[in-house]
C-alpha positions, -999 to +999 in steps of 0.1 A: +398+649+496+387+675+468+398+669+434+399+690+399+405+728+391+382+745+417+382+732+457+342+734+452+337+719+488+355+746+503+330+775+483+300+754+498+315+757+534+321+796+529+286+800+515+273+786+544+289+804+567+280+836+551+246+826+551+243+817+586+263+851+594+237+871+578+211+853+602+200+827+581+179+845+552+151+832+534+155+830+496+140+861+490+169+876+507+195+866+481+202+885+447+222+879+415+242+907+398+257+899+362+278+924+341+307+924+320+328+916+349+319+887+359+286+868+383+279+878+417+254+859+445+248+886+474+227+885+506+204+916+511+221+937+487+249+943+458+270+957+486+263+930+515+282+902+519+282+874+495+305+858+466+316+856+432+309+829+409+329+814+384+326+820+348 
């Protein structure tokens, strides 16, 4: 069971699936973009697969 304002385990599972789908890249393949609009972690490039981080 998950509790709290964010379904954290669902987000972890989504992140793992994205990582696997991208070929399980080494940590050097990841990046993060931080702007006034929010924060986004990505794989391979800013336009690649990724996910938004809660602020």
